[in-house]
PDBQT receptor file of N, H, CA, C and O in Angstrom, charges set to zero:
ATOM      1  N   MET A   1      35.323 -39.556   0.796  1.00  0.00    +0.000 N 
ATOM      2  CA  MET A   1      36.080 -40.182  -0.259  1.00  0.00    +0.000 C 
ATOM      3  C   MET A   1      35.792 -39.531  -1.596  1.00  0.00    +0.000 C 
ATOM      4  O   MET A   1      36.045 -40.122  -2.645  1.00  0.00    +0.000 OA
ATOM      5  N   LYS A   2      35.276 -38.345  -1.567  1.00  0.00    +0.000 N 
ATOM      6  H   LYS A   2      35.070 -37.864  -0.715  1.00  0.00    +0.000 HD
ATOM      7  CA  LYS A   2      35.006 -37.640  -2.806  1.00  0.00    +0.000 C 
ATOM      8  C   LYS A   2      36.310 -37.363  -3.528  1.00  0.00    +0.000 C 
ATOM      9  O   LYS A   2      37.328 -37.051  -2.910  1.00  0.00    +0.000 OA
ATOM     10  N   GLY A   3      36.264 -37.481  -4.835  1.00  0.00    +0.000 N 
ATOM     11  H   GLY A   3      35.437 -37.734  -5.337  1.00  0.00    +0.000 HD
ATOM     12  CA  GLY A   3      37.438 -37.201  -5.632  1.00  0.00    +0.000 C 
ATOM     13  C   GLY A   3      38.374 -38.383  -5.777  1.00  0.00    +0.000 C 
ATOM     14  O   GLY A   3      39.399 -38.267  -6.448  1.00  0.00    +0.000 OA
ATOM     15  N   ASP A   4      38.058 -39.516  -5.171  1.00  0.00    +0.000 N 
ATOM     16  H   ASP A   4      37.226 -39.610  -4.626  1.00  0.00    +0.000 HD
ATOM     17  CA  ASP A   4      38.905 -40.696  -5.264  1.00  0.00    +0.000 C 
ATOM     18  C   ASP A   4      38.495 -41.494  -6.490  1.00  0.00    +0.000 C 
ATOM     19  O   ASP A   4      37.565 -42.298  -6.418  1.00  0.00    +0.000 OA
ATOM     20  N   ASP A   5      39.168 -41.289  -7.610  1.00  0.00    +0.000 N 
ATOM     21  H   ASP A   5      39.924 -40.636  -7.668  1.00  0.00    +0.000 HD
ATOM     22  CA  ASP A   5      38.810 -41.944  -8.864  1.00  0.00    +0.000 C 
ATOM     23  C   ASP A   5      39.295 -43.377  -8.952  1.00  0.00    +0.000 C 
ATOM     24  O   ASP A   5      38.973 -44.065  -9.921  1.00  0.00    +0.000 OA
ATOM     25  N   ASN A   6      40.046 -43.848  -7.991  1.00  0.00    +0.000 N 
ATOM     26  H   ASN A   6      40.307 -43.289  -7.204  1.00  0.00    +0.000 HD
ATOM     27  CA  ASN A   6      40.588 -45.202  -8.033  1.00  0.00    +0.000 C 
ATOM     28  C   ASN A   6      39.694 -46.218  -7.331  1.00  0.00    +0.000 C 
ATOM     29  O   ASN A   6      40.090 -47.370  -7.155  1.00  0.00    +0.000 OA
ATOM     30  N   ARG A   7      38.508 -45.811  -6.933  1.00  0.00    +0.000 N 
ATOM     31  H   ARG A   7      38.187 -44.875  -7.076  1.00  0.00    +0.000 HD
ATOM     32  CA  ARG A   7      37.618 -46.732  -6.230  1.00  0.00    +0.000 C 
ATOM     33  C   ARG A   7      36.979 -47.735  -7.187  1.00  0.00    +0.000 C 
ATOM     34  O   ARG A   7      36.674 -47.409  -8.335  1.00  0.00    +0.000 OA
ATOM     35  N   GLN A   8      36.783 -48.942  -6.706  1.00  0.00    +0.000 N 
ATOM     36  H   GLN A   8      37.030 -49.207  -5.774  1.00  0.00    +0.000 HD
ATOM     37  CA  GLN A   8      36.059 -49.965  -7.453  1.00  0.00    +0.000 C 
ATOM     38  C   GLN A   8      34.565 -49.668  -7.337  1.00  0.00    +0.000 C 
ATOM     39  O   GLN A   8      34.077 -49.324  -6.261  1.00  0.00    +0.000 OA
ATOM     40  N   THR A   9      33.859 -49.801  -8.426  1.00  0.00    +0.000 N 
ATOM     41  H   THR A   9      34.256 -50.081  -9.300  1.00  0.00    +0.000 HD
ATOM     42  CA  THR A   9      32.422 -49.567  -8.384  1.00  0.00    +0.000 C 
ATOM     43  C   THR A   9      31.707 -50.872  -8.054  1.00  0.00    +0.000 C 
ATOM     44  O   THR A   9      32.107 -51.949  -8.496  1.00  0.00    +0.000 OA
ATOM     45  N   VAL A  10      30.639 -50.749  -7.266  1.00  0.00    +0.000 N 
ATOM     46  H   VAL A  10      30.314 -49.874  -6.907  1.00  0.00    +0.000 HD
ATOM     47  CA  VAL A  10      29.876 -51.911  -6.818  1.00  0.00    +0.000 C 
ATOM     48  C   VAL A  10      28.401 -51.661  -7.123  1.00  0.00    +0.000 C 
ATOM     49  O   VAL A  10      27.867 -50.598  -6.806  1.00  0.00    +0.000 OA
ATOM     50  N   ALA A  11      27.755 -52.633  -7.732  1.00  0.00    +0.000 N 
ATOM     51  H   ALA A  11      28.189 -53.496  -7.989  1.00  0.00    +0.000 HD
ATOM     52  CA  ALA A  11      26.315 -52.596  -7.943  1.00  0.00    +0.000 C 
ATOM     53  C   ALA A  11      25.690 -53.648  -7.030  1.00  0.00    +0.000 C 
ATOM     54  O   ALA A  11      26.210 -54.757  -6.905  1.00  0.00    +0.000 OA
ATOM     55  N   VAL A  12      24.593 -53.303  -6.406  1.00  0.00    +0.000 N 
ATOM     56  H   VAL A  12      24.171 -52.402  -6.508  1.00  0.00    +0.000 HD
ATOM     57  CA  VAL A  12      23.906 -54.204  -5.491  1.00  0.00    +0.000 C 
ATOM     58  C   VAL A  12      22.662 -54.747  -6.188  1.00  0.00    +0.000 C 
ATOM     59  O   VAL A  12      21.811 -53.979  -6.637  1.00  0.00    +0.000 OA
ATOM     60  N   ALA A  13      22.562 -56.062  -6.276  1.00  0.00    +0.000 N 
ATOM     61  H   ALA A  13      23.253 -56.685  -5.911  1.00  0.00    +0.000 HD
ATOM     62  CA  ALA A  13      21.408 -56.713  -6.902  1.00  0.00    +0.000 C 
ATOM     63  C   ALA A  13      20.452 -57.170  -5.808  1.00  0.00    +0.000 C 
ATOM     64  O   ALA A  13      20.697 -58.166  -5.127  1.00  0.00    +0.000 OA
ATOM     65  N   GLY A  14      19.386 -56.445  -5.653  1.00  0.00    +0.000 N 
ATOM     66  H   GLY A  14      19.187 -55.636  -6.207  1.00  0.00    +0.000 HD
ATOM     67  CA  GLY A  14      18.385 -56.774  -4.644  1.00  0.00    +0.000 C 
ATOM     68  C   GLY A  14      18.528 -55.894  -3.420  1.00  0.00    +0.000 C 
ATOM     69  O   GLY A  14      19.632 -55.705  -2.909  1.00  0.00    +0.000 OA
ATOM     70  N   LEU A  15      17.416 -55.357  -2.948  1.00  0.00    +0.000 N 
ATOM     71  H   LEU A  15      16.519 -55.511  -3.362  1.00  0.00    +0.000 HD
ATOM     72  CA  LEU A  15      17.447 -54.480  -1.776  1.00  0.00    +0.000 C 
ATOM     73  C   LEU A  15      16.641 -55.077  -0.626  1.00  0.00    +0.000 C 
ATOM     74  O   LEU A  15      15.815 -54.410  -0.003  1.00  0.00    +0.000 OA
ATOM     75  N   GLY A  16      16.907 -56.346  -0.368  1.00  0.00    +0.000 N 
ATOM     76  H   GLY A  16      17.578 -56.888  -0.874  1.00  0.00    +0.000 HD
ATOM     77  CA  GLY A  16      16.335 -56.997   0.805  1.00  0.00    +0.000 C 
ATOM     78  C   GLY A  16      17.157 -56.606   2.027  1.00  0.00    +0.000 C 
ATOM     79  O   GLY A  16      17.847 -55.587   2.016  1.00  0.00    +0.000 OA
ATOM     80  N   ALA A  17      17.083 -57.408   3.066  1.00  0.00    +0.000 N 
ATOM     81  H   ALA A  17      16.523 -58.236   3.075  1.00  0.00    +0.000 HD
ATOM     82  CA  ALA A  17      17.777 -57.103   4.315  1.00  0.00    +0.000 C 
ATOM     83  C   ALA A  17      19.282 -56.929   4.112  1.00  0.00    +0.000 C 
ATOM     84  O   ALA A  17      19.873 -55.994   4.653  1.00  0.00    +0.000 OA
ATOM     85  N   ILE A  18      19.895 -57.804   3.353  1.00  0.00    +0.000 N 
ATOM     86  H   ILE A  18      19.415 -58.563   2.914  1.00  0.00    +0.000 HD
ATOM     87  CA  ILE A  18      21.349 -57.729   3.143  1.00  0.00    +0.000 C 
ATOM     88  C   ILE A  18      21.695 -56.621   2.155  1.00  0.00    +0.000 C 
ATOM     89  O   ILE A  18      22.625 -55.852   2.396  1.00  0.00    +0.000 OA
ATOM     90  N   GLY A  19      20.966 -56.527   1.053  1.00  0.00    +0.000 N 
ATOM     91  H   GLY A  19      20.210 -57.152   0.857  1.00  0.00    +0.000 HD
ATOM     92  CA  GLY A  19      21.251 -55.516   0.041  1.00  0.00    +0.000 C 
ATOM     93  C   GLY A  19      21.146 -54.097   0.578  1.00  0.00    +0.000 C 
ATOM     94  O   GLY A  19      21.943 -53.235   0.209  1.00  0.00    +0.000 OA
ATOM     95  N   ARG A  20      20.169 -53.844   1.448  1.00  0.00    +0.000 N 
ATOM     96  H   ARG A  20      19.521 -54.544   1.749  1.00  0.00    +0.000 HD
ATOM     97  CA  ARG A  20      20.014 -52.505   2.034  1.00  0.00    +0.000 C 
ATOM     98  C   ARG A  20      21.191 -52.155   2.935  1.00  0.00    +0.000 C 
ATOM     99  O   ARG A  20      21.705 -51.037   2.893  1.00  0.00    +0.000 OA
ATOM    100  N   VAL A  21      21.612 -53.115   3.748  1.00  0.00    +0.000 N 
ATOM    101  H   VAL A  21      21.195 -54.023   3.782  1.00  0.00    +0.000 HD
ATOM    102  CA  VAL A  21      22.768 -52.866   4.629  1.00  0.00    +0.000 C 
ATOM    103  C   VAL A  21      24.012 -52.603   3.788  1.00  0.00    +0.000 C 
ATOM    104  O   VAL A  21      24.766 -51.669   4.061  1.00  0.00    +0.000 OA
ATOM    105  N   LEU A  22      24.222 -53.419   2.775  1.00  0.00    +0.000 N 
ATOM    106  H   LEU A  22      23.609 -54.178   2.552  1.00  0.00    +0.000 HD
ATOM    107  CA  LEU A  22      25.384 -53.244   1.910  1.00  0.00    +0.000 C 
ATOM    108  C   LEU A  22      25.355 -51.891   1.202  1.00  0.00    +0.000 C 
ATOM    109  O   LEU A  22      26.362 -51.183   1.174  1.00  0.00    +0.000 OA
ATOM    110  N   ALA A  23      24.209 -51.532   0.632  1.00  0.00    +0.000 N 
ATOM    111  H   ALA A  23      23.391 -52.107   0.654  1.00  0.00    +0.000 HD
ATOM    112  CA  ALA A  23      24.088 -50.248  -0.063  1.00  0.00    +0.000 C 
ATOM    113  C   ALA A  23      24.325 -49.088   0.896  1.00  0.00    +0.000 C 
ATOM    114  O   ALA A  23      25.012 -48.128   0.548  1.00  0.00    +0.000 OA
ATOM    115  N   ALA A  24      23.765 -49.166   2.095  1.00  0.00    +0.000 N 
ATOM    116  H   ALA A  24      23.207 -49.945   2.378  1.00  0.00    +0.000 HD
ATOM    117  CA  ALA A  24      23.943 -48.089   3.074  1.00  0.00    +0.000 C 
ATOM    118  C   ALA A  24      25.401 -47.958   3.491  1.00  0.00    +0.000 C 
ATOM    119  O   ALA A  24      25.906 -46.845   3.635  1.00  0.00    +0.000 OA
ATOM    120  N   ARG A  25      26.075 -49.071   3.685  1.00  0.00    +0.000 N 
ATOM    121  H   ARG A  25      25.665 -49.976   3.568  1.00  0.00    +0.000 HD
ATOM    122  CA  ARG A  25      27.492 -49.007   4.081  1.00  0.00    +0.000 C 
ATOM    123  C   ARG A  25      28.366 -48.490   2.949  1.00  0.00    +0.000 C 
ATOM    124  O   ARG A  25      29.301 -47.725   3.185  1.00  0.00    +0.000 OA
ATOM    125  N   LEU A  26      28.071 -48.897   1.735  1.00  0.00    +0.000 N 
ATOM    126  H   LEU A  26      27.311 -49.518   1.543  1.00  0.00    +0.000 HD
ATOM    127  CA  LEU A  26      28.809 -48.359   0.590  1.00  0.00    +0.000 C 
ATOM    128  C   LEU A  26      28.574 -46.858   0.468  1.00  0.00    +0.000 C 
ATOM    129  O   LEU A  26      29.502 -46.096   0.194  1.00  0.00    +0.000 OA
ATOM    130  N   ASP A  27      27.350 -46.445   0.670  1.00  0.00    +0.000 N 
ATOM    131  H   ASP A  27      26.597 -47.064   0.893  1.00  0.00    +0.000 HD
ATOM    132  CA  ASP A  27      27.011 -45.024   0.588  1.00  0.00    +0.000 C 
ATOM    133  C   ASP A  27      27.725 -44.230   1.682  1.00  0.00    +0.000 C 
ATOM    134  O   ASP A  27      28.148 -43.097   1.454  1.00  0.00    +0.000 OA
ATOM    135  N   ALA A  28      27.856 -44.823   2.859  1.00  0.00    +0.000 N 
ATOM    136  H   ALA A  28      27.512 -45.744   3.044  1.00  0.00    +0.000 HD
ATOM    137  CA  ALA A  28      28.513 -44.145   3.978  1.00  0.00    +0.000 C 
ATOM    138  C   ALA A  28      30.022 -44.031   3.762  1.00  0.00    +0.000 C 
ATOM    139  O   ALA A  28      30.681 -43.180   4.360  1.00  0.00    +0.000 OA
ATOM    140  N   GLY A  29      30.557 -44.888   2.909  1.00  0.00    +0.000 N 
ATOM    141  H   GLY A  29      30.023 -45.579   2.423  1.00  0.00    +0.000 HD
ATOM    142  CA  GLY A  29      31.971 -44.815   2.592  1.00  0.00    +0.000 C 
ATOM    143  C   GLY A  29      32.767 -45.998   3.093  1.00  0.00    +0.000 C 
ATOM    144  O   GLY A  29      33.097 -46.072   4.276  1.00  0.00    +0.000 OA
ATOM    145  N   LEU A  30      33.074 -46.914   2.212  1.00  0.00    +0.000 N 
ATOM    146  H   LEU A  30      32.806 -46.854   1.251  1.00  0.00    +0.000 HD
ATOM    147  CA  LEU A  30      33.982 -48.013   2.495  1.00  0.00    +0.000 C 
ATOM    148  C   LEU A  30      35.241 -47.761   1.673  1.00  0.00    +0.000 C 
ATOM    149  O   LEU A  30      35.146 -47.487   0.476  1.00  0.00    +0.000 OA
ATOM    150  N   PRO A  31      36.403 -47.846   2.281  1.00  0.00    +0.000 N 
ATOM    151  CA  PRO A  31      37.648 -47.541   1.564  1.00  0.00    +0.000 C 
ATOM    152  C   PRO A  31      37.776 -48.335   0.263  1.00  0.00    +0.000 C 
ATOM    153  O   PRO A  31      37.664 -49.561   0.249  1.00  0.00    +0.000 OA
ATOM    154  N   GLY A  32      38.013 -47.609  -0.818  1.00  0.00    +0.000 N 
ATOM    155  H   GLY A  32      38.104 -46.613  -0.806  1.00  0.00    +0.000 HD
ATOM    156  CA  GLY A  32      38.260 -48.211  -2.118  1.00  0.00    +0.000 C 
ATOM    157  C   GLY A  32      37.030 -48.641  -2.887  1.00  0.00    +0.000 C 
ATOM    158  O   GLY A  32      37.149 -49.178  -3.988  1.00  0.00    +0.000 OA
ATOM    159  N   LEU A  33      35.832 -48.415  -2.325  1.00  0.00    +0.000 N 
ATOM    160  H   LEU A  33      35.734 -47.978  -1.430  1.00  0.00    +0.000 HD
ATOM    161  CA  LEU A  33      34.606 -48.863  -2.979  1.00  0.00    +0.000 C 
ATOM    162  C   LEU A  33      33.625 -47.711  -3.157  1.00  0.00    +0.000 C 
ATOM    163  O   LEU A  33      33.614 -46.759  -2.377  1.00  0.00    +0.000 OA
ATOM    164  N   LYS A  34      32.796 -47.817  -4.204  1.00  0.00    +0.000 N 
ATOM    165  H   LYS A  34      32.804 -48.591  -4.838  1.00  0.00    +0.000 HD
ATOM    166  CA  LYS A  34      31.794 -46.790  -4.493  1.00  0.00    +0.000 C 
ATOM    167  C   LYS A  34      30.524 -47.464  -4.992  1.00  0.00    +0.000 C 
ATOM    168  O   LYS A  34      30.579 -48.306  -5.888  1.00  0.00    +0.000 OA
ATOM    169  N   LEU A  35      29.380 -47.099  -4.418  1.00  0.00    +0.000 N 
ATOM    170  H   LEU A  35      29.335 -46.415  -3.690  1.00  0.00    +0.000 HD
ATOM    171  CA  LEU A  35      28.097 -47.612  -4.881  1.00  0.00    +0.000 C 
ATOM    172  C   LEU A  35      27.798 -46.989  -6.237  1.00  0.00    +0.000 C 
ATOM    173  O   LEU A  35      27.756 -45.766  -6.369  1.00  0.00    +0.000 OA
ATOM    174  N   SER A  36      27.589 -47.842  -7.256  1.00  0.00    +0.000 N 
ATOM    175  H   SER A  36      27.623 -48.836  -7.149  1.00  0.00    +0.000 HD
ATOM    176  CA  SER A  36      27.367 -47.310  -8.602  1.00  0.00    +0.000 C 
ATOM    177  C   SER A  36      25.949 -47.509  -9.113  1.00  0.00    +0.000 C 
ATOM    178  O   SER A  36      25.490 -46.742  -9.958  1.00  0.00    +0.000 OA
ATOM    179  N   ALA A  37      25.244 -48.525  -8.617  1.00  0.00    +0.000 N 
ATOM    180  H   ALA A  37      25.617 -49.148  -7.930  1.00  0.00    +0.000 HD
ATOM    181  CA  ALA A  37      23.875 -48.796  -9.061  1.00  0.00    +0.000 C 
ATOM    182  C   ALA A  37      23.254 -49.833  -8.140  1.00  0.00    +0.000 C 
ATOM    183  O   ALA A  37      23.949 -50.548  -7.419  1.00  0.00    +0.000 OA
ATOM    184  N   VAL A  38      21.939 -49.895  -8.181  1.00  0.00    +0.000 N 
ATOM    185  H   VAL A  38      21.374 -49.314  -8.767  1.00  0.00    +0.000 HD
ATOM    186  CA  VAL A  38      21.221 -50.939  -7.459  1.00  0.00    +0.000 C 
ATOM    187  C   VAL A  38      20.137 -51.495  -8.380  1.00  0.00    +0.000 C 
ATOM    188  O   VAL A  38      19.683 -50.822  -9.305  1.00  0.00    +0.000 OA
ATOM    189  N   ALA A  39      19.740 -52.714  -8.111  1.00  0.00    +0.000 N 
ATOM    190  H   ALA A  39      20.109 -53.260  -7.359  1.00  0.00    +0.000 HD
ATOM    191  CA  ALA A  39      18.634 -53.334  -8.818  1.00  0.00    +0.000 C 
ATOM    192  C   ALA A  39      17.613 -53.762  -7.778  1.00  0.00    +0.000 C 
ATOM    193  O   ALA A  39      17.970 -54.265  -6.712  1.00  0.00    +0.000 OA
ATOM    194  N   ALA A  40      16.345 -53.560  -8.094  1.00  0.00    +0.000 N 
ATOM    195  H   ALA A  40      16.055 -53.152  -8.960  1.00  0.00    +0.000 HD
ATOM    196  CA  ALA A  40      15.283 -53.911  -7.163  1.00  0.00    +0.000 C 
ATOM    197  C   ALA A  40      14.114 -54.518  -7.915  1.00  0.00    +0.000 C 
ATOM    198  O   ALA A  40      13.827 -54.136  -9.049  1.00  0.00    +0.000 OA
ATOM    199  N   ARG A  41      13.446 -55.458  -7.283  1.00  0.00    +0.000 N 
ATOM    200  H   ARG A  41      13.679 -55.769  -6.362  1.00  0.00    +0.000 HD
ATOM    201  CA  ARG A  41      12.268 -56.090  -7.878  1.00  0.00    +0.000 C 
ATOM    202  C   ARG A  41      11.141 -55.073  -8.005  1.00  0.00    +0.000 C 
ATOM    203  O   ARG A  41      10.438 -55.036  -9.016  1.00  0.00    +0.000 OA
ATOM    204  N   ASP A  42      10.972 -54.248  -6.973  1.00  0.00    +0.000 N 
ATOM    205  H   ASP A  42      11.543 -54.278  -6.152  1.00  0.00    +0.000 HD
ATOM    206  CA  ASP A  42       9.906 -53.240  -6.951  1.00  0.00    +0.000 C 
ATOM    207  C   ASP A  42      10.560 -51.865  -6.781  1.00  0.00    +0.000 C 
ATOM    208  O   ASP A  42      10.871 -51.451  -5.664  1.00  0.00    +0.000 OA
ATOM    209  N   ILE A  43      10.763 -51.168  -7.892  1.00  0.00    +0.000 N 
ATOM    210  H   ILE A  43      10.510 -51.504  -8.799  1.00  0.00    +0.000 HD
ATOM    211  CA  ILE A  43      11.476 -49.885  -7.870  1.00  0.00    +0.000 C 
ATOM    212  C   ILE A  43      10.741 -48.862  -7.012  1.00  0.00    +0.000 C 
ATOM    213  O   ILE A  43      11.373 -48.109  -6.271  1.00  0.00    +0.000 OA
ATOM    214  N   GLY A  44       9.423 -48.827  -7.103  1.00  0.00    +0.000 N 
ATOM    215  H   GLY A  44       8.910 -49.439  -7.705  1.00  0.00    +0.000 HD
ATOM    216  CA  GLY A  44       8.646 -47.879  -6.300  1.00  0.00    +0.000 C 
ATOM    217  C   GLY A  44       8.844 -48.094  -4.816  1.00  0.00    +0.000 C 
ATOM    218  O   GLY A  44       8.914 -47.132  -4.050  1.00  0.00    +0.000 OA
ATOM    219  N   LYS A  45       8.936 -49.335  -4.405  1.00  0.00    +0.000 N 
ATOM    220  H   LYS A  45       8.879 -50.116  -5.027  1.00  0.00    +0.000 HD
ATOM    221  CA  LYS A  45       9.150 -49.671  -2.997  1.00  0.00    +0.000 C 
ATOM    222  C   LYS A  45      10.579 -49.325  -2.560  1.00  0.00    +0.000 C 
ATOM    223  O   LYS A  45      10.815 -48.993  -1.398  1.00  0.00    +0.000 OA
ATOM    224  N   ALA A  46      11.525 -49.405  -3.496  1.00  0.00    +0.000 N 
ATOM    225  H   ALA A  46      11.333 -49.674  -4.440  1.00  0.00    +0.000 HD
ATOM    226  CA  ALA A  46      12.929 -49.130  -3.184  1.00  0.00    +0.000 C 
ATOM    227  C   ALA A  46      13.224 -47.637  -3.111  1.00  0.00    +0.000 C 
ATOM    228  O   ALA A  46      14.178 -47.235  -2.445  1.00  0.00    +0.000 OA
ATOM    229  N   LYS A  47      12.424 -46.803  -3.785  1.00  0.00    +0.000 N 
ATOM    230  H   LYS A  47      11.649 -47.130  -4.327  1.00  0.00    +0.000 HD
ATOM    231  CA  LYS A  47      12.687 -45.366  -3.877  1.00  0.00    +0.000 C 
ATOM    232  C   LYS A  47      12.867 -44.674  -2.526  1.00  0.00    +0.000 C 
ATOM    233  O   LYS A  47      13.823 -43.912  -2.378  1.00  0.00    +0.000 OA
ATOM    234  N   PRO A  48      11.997 -44.896  -1.525  1.00  0.00    +0.000 N 
ATOM    235  CA  PRO A  48      12.201 -44.209  -0.239  1.00  0.00    +0.000 C 
ATOM    236  C   PRO A  48      13.560 -44.527   0.387  1.00  0.00    +0.000 C 
ATOM    237  O   PRO A  48      14.215 -43.647   0.947  1.00  0.00    +0.000 OA
ATOM    238  N   PHE A  49      13.970 -45.780   0.289  1.00  0.00    +0.000 N 
ATOM    239  H   PHE A  49      13.438 -46.494  -0.165  1.00  0.00    +0.000 HD
ATOM    240  CA  PHE A  49      15.289 -46.147   0.824  1.00  0.00    +0.000 C 
ATOM    241  C   PHE A  49      16.388 -45.442   0.038  1.00  0.00    +0.000 C 
ATOM    242  O   PHE A  49      17.314 -44.883   0.626  1.00  0.00    +0.000 OA
ATOM    243  N   LEU A  50      16.289 -45.467  -1.275  1.00  0.00    +0.000 N 
ATOM    244  H   LEU A  50      15.537 -45.922  -1.753  1.00  0.00    +0.000 HD
ATOM    245  CA  LEU A  50      17.324 -44.844  -2.112  1.00  0.00    +0.000 C 
ATOM    246  C   LEU A  50      17.385 -43.339  -1.892  1.00  0.00    +0.000 C 
ATOM    247  O   LEU A  50      18.461 -42.746  -1.957  1.00  0.00    +0.000 OA
ATOM    248  N   ASP A  51      16.245 -42.721  -1.633  1.00  0.00    +0.000 N 
ATOM    249  H   ASP A  51      15.370 -43.203  -1.579  1.00  0.00    +0.000 HD
ATOM    250  CA  ASP A  51      16.226 -41.281  -1.361  1.00  0.00    +0.000 C 
ATOM    251  C   ASP A  51      16.928 -40.945  -0.050  1.00  0.00    +0.000 C 
ATOM    252  O   ASP A  51      17.344 -39.804   0.150  1.00  0.00    +0.000 OA
ATOM    253  N   SER A  52      17.066 -41.918   0.842  1.00  0.00    +0.000 N 
ATOM    254  H   SER A  52      16.728 -42.845   0.680  1.00  0.00    +0.000 HD
ATOM    255  CA  SER A  52      17.739 -41.688   2.119  1.00  0.00    +0.000 C 
ATOM    256  C   SER A  52      19.265 -41.724   1.986  1.00  0.00    +0.000 C 
ATOM    257  O   SER A  52      19.980 -41.307   2.897  1.00  0.00    +0.000 OA
ATOM    258  N   LEU A  53      19.755 -42.220   0.854  1.00  0.00    +0.000 N 
ATOM    259  H   LEU A  53      19.174 -42.559   0.114  1.00  0.00    +0.000 HD
ATOM    260  CA  LEU A  53      21.201 -42.290   0.640  1.00  0.00    +0.000 C 
ATOM    261  C   LEU A  53      21.732 -40.942   0.161  1.00  0.00    +0.000 C 
ATOM    262  O   LEU A  53      21.004 -40.164  -0.455  1.00  0.00    +0.000 OA
ATOM    263  N   SER A  54      22.992 -40.675   0.443  1.00  0.00    +0.000 N 
ATOM    264  H   SER A  54      23.584 -41.308   0.943  1.00  0.00    +0.000 HD
ATOM    265  CA  SER A  54      23.576 -39.412  -0.009  1.00  0.00    +0.000 C 
ATOM    266  C   SER A  54      23.943 -39.457  -1.490  1.00  0.00    +0.000 C 
ATOM    267  O   SER A  54      23.902 -38.435  -2.174  1.00  0.00    +0.000 OA
ATOM    268  N   ALA A  55      24.300 -40.643  -1.983  1.00  0.00    +0.000 N 
ATOM    269  H   ALA A  55      24.333 -41.473  -1.427  1.00  0.00    +0.000 HD
ATOM    270  CA  ALA A  55      24.662 -40.794  -3.389  1.00  0.00    +0.000 C 
ATOM    271  C   ALA A  55      23.403 -41.003  -4.218  1.00  0.00    +0.000 C 
ATOM    272  O   ALA A  55      22.476 -41.698  -3.803  1.00  0.00    +0.000 OA
ATOM    273  N   SER A  56      23.386 -40.399  -5.379  1.00  0.00    +0.000 N 
ATOM    274  H   SER A  56      24.139 -39.835  -5.716  1.00  0.00    +0.000 HD
ATOM    275  CA  SER A  56      22.287 -40.619  -6.312  1.00  0.00    +0.000 C 
ATOM    276  C   SER A  56      22.764 -41.663  -7.320  1.00  0.00    +0.000 C 
ATOM    277  O   SER A  56      23.618 -41.386  -8.163  1.00  0.00    +0.000 OA
ATOM    278  N   VAL A  57      22.203 -42.856  -7.222  1.00  0.00    +0.000 N 
ATOM    279  H   VAL A  57      21.509 -43.081  -6.538  1.00  0.00    +0.000 HD
ATOM    280  CA  VAL A  57      22.633 -43.938  -8.117  1.00  0.00    +0.000 C 
ATOM    281  C   VAL A  57      21.450 -44.441  -8.927  1.00  0.00    +0.000 C 
ATOM    282  O   VAL A  57      20.308 -44.355  -8.476  1.00  0.00    +0.000 OA
ATOM    283  N   PRO A  58      21.709 -44.963 -10.114  1.00  0.00    +0.000 N 
ATOM    284  CA  PRO A  58      20.623 -45.503 -10.910  1.00  0.00    +0.000 C 
ATOM    285  C   PRO A  58      20.019 -46.747 -10.257  1.00  0.00    +0.000 C 
ATOM    286  O   PRO A  58      20.724 -47.550  -9.646  1.00  0.00    +0.000 OA
ATOM    287  N   VAL A  59      18.716 -46.886 -10.400  1.00  0.00    +0.000 N 
ATOM    288  H   VAL A  59      18.144 -46.234 -10.897  1.00  0.00    +0.000 HD
ATOM    289  CA  VAL A  59      18.038 -48.093  -9.916  1.00  0.00    +0.000 C 
ATOM    290  C   VAL A  59      17.394 -48.771 -11.118  1.00  0.00    +0.000 C 
ATOM    291  O   VAL A  59      16.672 -48.148 -11.896  1.00  0.00    +0.000 OA
ATOM    292  N   LEU A  60      17.672 -50.043 -11.245  1.00  0.00    +0.000 N 
ATOM    293  H   LEU A  60      18.259 -50.550 -10.613  1.00  0.00    +0.000 HD
ATOM    294  CA  LEU A  60      17.199 -50.822 -12.389  1.00  0.00    +0.000 C 
ATOM    295  C   LEU A  60      16.283 -51.926 -11.920  1.00  0.00    +0.000 C 
ATOM    296  O   LEU A  60      16.387 -52.374 -10.778  1.00  0.00    +0.000 OA
ATOM    297  N   PRO A  61      15.383 -52.375 -12.785  1.00  0.00    +0.000 N 
ATOM    298  CA  PRO A  61      14.574 -53.539 -12.418  1.00  0.00    +0.000 C 
ATOM    299  C   PRO A  61      15.489 -54.755 -12.207  1.00  0.00    +0.000 C 
ATOM    300  O   PRO A  61      16.479 -54.919 -12.920  1.00  0.00    +0.000 OA
ATOM    301  N   LEU A  62      15.166 -55.578 -11.257  1.00  0.00    +0.000 N 
ATOM    302  H   LEU A  62      14.361 -55.445 -10.677  1.00  0.00    +0.000 HD
ATOM    303  CA  LEU A  62      15.993 -56.731 -10.924  1.00  0.00    +0.000 C 
ATOM    304  C   LEU A  62      16.197 -57.659 -12.119  1.00  0.00    +0.000 C 
ATOM    305  O   LEU A  62      17.258 -58.268 -12.257  1.00  0.00    +0.000 OA
ATOM    306  N   ARG A  63      15.202 -57.767 -12.970  1.00  0.00    +0.000 N 
ATOM    307  H   ARG A  63      14.340 -57.273 -12.858  1.00  0.00    +0.000 HD
ATOM    308  CA  ARG A  63      15.322 -58.658 -14.123  1.00  0.00    +0.000 C 
ATOM    309  C   ARG A  63      16.398 -58.187 -15.111  1.00  0.00    +0.000 C 
ATOM    310  O   ARG A  63      16.931 -58.985 -15.881  1.00  0.00    +0.000 OA
ATOM    311  N   ASP A  64      16.713 -56.884 -15.082  1.00  0.00    +0.000 N 
ATOM    312  H   ASP A  64      16.280 -56.235 -14.456  1.00  0.00    +0.000 HD
ATOM    313  CA  ASP A  64      17.729 -56.335 -15.978  1.00  0.00    +0.000 C 
ATOM    314  C   ASP A  64      19.123 -56.571 -15.422  1.00  0.00    +0.000 C 
ATOM    315  O   ASP A  64      20.110 -56.176 -16.042  1.00  0.00    +0.000 OA
TER     316      ASP A  64
């Protein structure tokens, strides 16, 4: 879906069991959607998961 500028951007708040599945599916490509950012309580703990994604997205502290 590269080059599709009409996609809605999605930010995932929290990378627990559901947030990780959602982020991974968005990263893999869902029609009309694009992963734009994630928020995590523990950024250091989230980094290995985020490094496994093909998209490079900003990660913010959950409180932000």
